[in-house]
N, C-alpha and C positions, 0 to 999 in steps of 0.2 A: 504494500500500500504506500502511495506517495506521501512523503513527509513534508507537506506544505504547511505554511504558517497559519495558525488559527489563533486569532487574537483572544478568544475565550480562554485559552490555556495560558495566556500571558497577562492575566489580570494583575493589576498593581498589588492588590492585597495578597496575591499568592506568590509574589516575586520576592518577598523578603520575610525574614523571621519577624514575628509580632513585636519583639523587643526593638529590633532595628527600625521597623516601620514607625513605631511609636516615637522613638527618639528623633527620627527624621522629621516627622510632622511637628512634633513639639518644638524642635529647634527652629524649623522654618517659620512657624507662627511667632515664636519669640522674637526672631530677628525681623520679620516683616512688620512687626509692631514698633520697630525703630527703637528698641531698648536693648540692642545687642551689647552696648557698652556695659550693661549690668550682668551679662552672662559670665559665669565663672570660666576663666580661660582654660583651666584644667579640664573642665567638662567638655568644652568645645573641642579641644585637641584630642581627647579620648574618643569622642564621638566620630570625628573625621577619620582618625586612624582606623577605627572599627569599620567604617564604610570602605576605606581604601583596601583593607584586608579582604573584605567580602568581594570587592571588584576583582582583585588580583586572583583570588581563589577561583572565581568563575572563569576568568580568562585562562588560567592554567588548565581547567577542565576542558575548555573549548580547544585549546592547542593540542592537548593530549588526544581528545576524541576525534578531532578533525584531521589527523595526520594523513589518513588514507581517503579523505573525502575529495571527490573529483570536481565538485562544482564550486563556483564563486571564490576560487582561491585568491585572486587579486583583491576582492572586496574584503575577505576575511583578514588578509594580511594588513590591509589599510586600516580597518577599524581596530584591530588589536594593537597596532602601532600607535594609533591616535589615543586610545584609552590608556595605554601604558605611559605615553608621554604626559597625559593629564595627571596620572597618579605620581609620576616621577619616582623619586627615591623614597617616597612615603612621608616626607616631611610635610607637616601641616602648614599651609600658607596662611598668611594673615587674612582675616575675614574681609571680604569685599562684597558689595551688592551683587546678587545673582549667583554667588558661588554655590550655595546650597541647591539652587535650581539646576546648575550644571552637574553637580555630583549626583543628584537624583536621576538626571537624564542618562548619564554614563552607566550608573548602576542598573538602570532598567534595561539598557541595551545589552550589557554584560549578562544579565539574567536571561534575556530572551535568547541570546546565542547559546547559553549554557543549557537551555531546555531543548535545543534541536537534537534530534536523533541522527547524528552524523554517520551512523552505521547503515542507515537506510539511504541508498544512493538514487532512489527513484524520485523524480520530480514531475509535477504536472506541467506547468508552464514556467513560472518563476521559481527560483530556488528559495528554500526557507530562509536563507541568509538575506537575500534581497527583499523578501516579503517583510522580514522583521525591520530592516532598515527603512523601507518605504513606509511602513506603519509608523515609525518614529520620526518621519520627515528628516532623514539624515541628509540634509541638503548641502553636503560638502561638494565643492566643484570637482574635486578629484574623483569622488565616488560617482557623481553624475556622468562624468566622462567614461568611467569604467562600465556603467550600466548601459550607456548608449552604444559603446563599442561592442558589448556582449549582445545586445539586441540586433545590431547590424550583422554580426557574425551569424546569429541564429536565422535571421531572415534571408541572408544570402545563401544559406544552405538549401533553401527551398527549390532553387533551380531557375526556371524561366520566369519572366516578369509577372505572369499571371499567378503563379504559385507564390512568388514573393509578396505580391499585393495581398493575397489571401492570408499569408503568414503575418503580415503587418497588421491586418484587421484583427487577427486572432490575439496577438500580443497587446494591441491597443485596448481591445475589449477586456482582456484579463487584467490589464493594469488599472482600468477604470473601476473594476469590481473589487480590487484589493482594499482591505480595511486600513483605516488611518486613524491614529490617535489625534484628537483635536487639540489645537493650541500648544503643540510642542514643535521644537525645531532645534537642530544643532546650532544654526545661526539665525537668530531672530531677525536680523537686518537683511537677510538674503531672501531671494524669491523662493517660495516653497518648492520642494522637489516635484510635487504633483504638477504644478504649473509649468515648470521647465520641461518635463517629459511630455506633457500634453502638447506643447508647442512643437516639440521634436517630432512627435507622431504625425501632427498635421503637415509639417513641411516634408517629412520623408514620404508620406502617403501621396502628396502632390507630385513629388519626383517620380514615384513608381507609377502613378497614373499616366504621366507623360511618357515614361518608358514603355508602358504597356500599349499605349496608343500607337507608338512607332512600331512596336513588335507586331501588333495586329495587322497593320498595313502591309508588312512584309508577308504575312501569312495569306492575305487576300489576293496577292498578285497572281501567282500561278497556282490554281486550285487543282489538286489531284484528288479525285474521289477515292474514298476508302473502299467503296463497293460500287460497281457499275450498276447504275439504275437509269432506265430510259426516262425521258421527260414525262411521258404519259403515265408512268408508274409512280411518280412523285406526288405527294400530297401538297397542294398549294395552300399556304396560310395567308390569311388577310391581316397578318402582322408583319412588321419589319423583322429583320434578322436580330436586331438588338432586343426587340420585344419578345421574340420567340426564345432568345437566350435566357431572358429573365424567367419566363414561364417554366422552361425545362429545369433551370437551376432550382427554382422554388419547389418543384415537384420532387426533385432529388433531396433537397435539404429537409423537407418535411416527411421524408420517407414514405411518400405515397406509393412509390415504386421501390423495389429492392434491386440494387445493382452493386457490382464490385466496387465501383467508384463513379464519381461524377464524369470523369473523362470517358469511362466506358459507356455511360448513357449517351453522351453526345456523339461518340463514334458509332453507336448502334442506330441512332434514329436520324441524325442530320442528313446522311446520304439519301434518305427517302423523302426529304422535305424540300420545298422551294417557297419563295415569296413572290409578291407581285413585281419586285424589282430585281430579284436574283434567282436565276433558274438553277444554278449550281452553288451549293454552300459548302464552306470548309468547316468541318467539325471543330477544329482547333480555334479558328477565328471566331466562330459563333460562341463557343464556350468563353473565350476571352472577353467578348463583348458583354457577357453577363456581369462582369465586375466593374464595368465603367458606363453602364447605361444611365441616361439622363432621367430626371424626374418626370418629364413628359412621357417617356416610354413606360415608366412605372405606372403612370396614371392610365395609359391606354390598356395595359395588361389588367389592371384592377377593374376597369370598366368592363372588359371582356369577361372576366371571372364573375362579376356581378350579374351579367346577363345569363351566364351559365347557371348560376345559383337560382336566379328567378325562374328559369325554364324548368329546372329540376323540381322546384316547389310546385310547379303547375302540373306535373305529370300525375 
């Protein structure tokens, strides 16, 4: 079973010992009330050292358990180095505004990483390491570059422009559905990670759309039929090839028909179809058009389906 991040198992109250959580909240409230000068310095030092020890213990567990973990290695190394630098040699720094919020943030990240089952190498779409960092809005510029590079690598594995665009939509949709903790960030003055990645997905999708359009044109030039079918044997549709592509894709996506793949569906049926404007259709080209159809084409297909629904109800 894939070991993807589930924020329900990373509840703040479950991430710390009751004693440590109580001290953390008490100290934060005490200082936020602007009477930190009255805090006993020994108590403050003891508290921070205890938190540092807990962070380092969790990081040691992560390093030990993730030695054979094949995913998100650069991200893991980056975050471990960042938290280790934050803790430093364990010396407690002089109190400054926002320090307890920072220590709480790093403690929660260390705890989330410590809870990952690094012995489970199966992932769904994003790695549990990335899901945890996205949840915590780890908006480090270095991490964002790593995440974008990883996404680019995964999408480029898809093959042709049509498959790449499909993969882009898959990763974009999955990213939008990931859980996020509200009002937290590594850098409060930086743009949130979600916003940066959403912009990246939009720009990269536009690029792949253009690439796909060019690719489709090359497919439409010399059409070689997969199966020889005479003109009189072909079924002529009162839909354009773009509209027909949308209809076939929707039928396959909703599993109204059973086929080995969407590609197999198009190869099987397109040689037997024609439209008012094209007598011979390319299965690959028509399939590609299903990913870049315009809203007007969608509206035409929807209207056609509504007519079919109305007629069925009249039977």
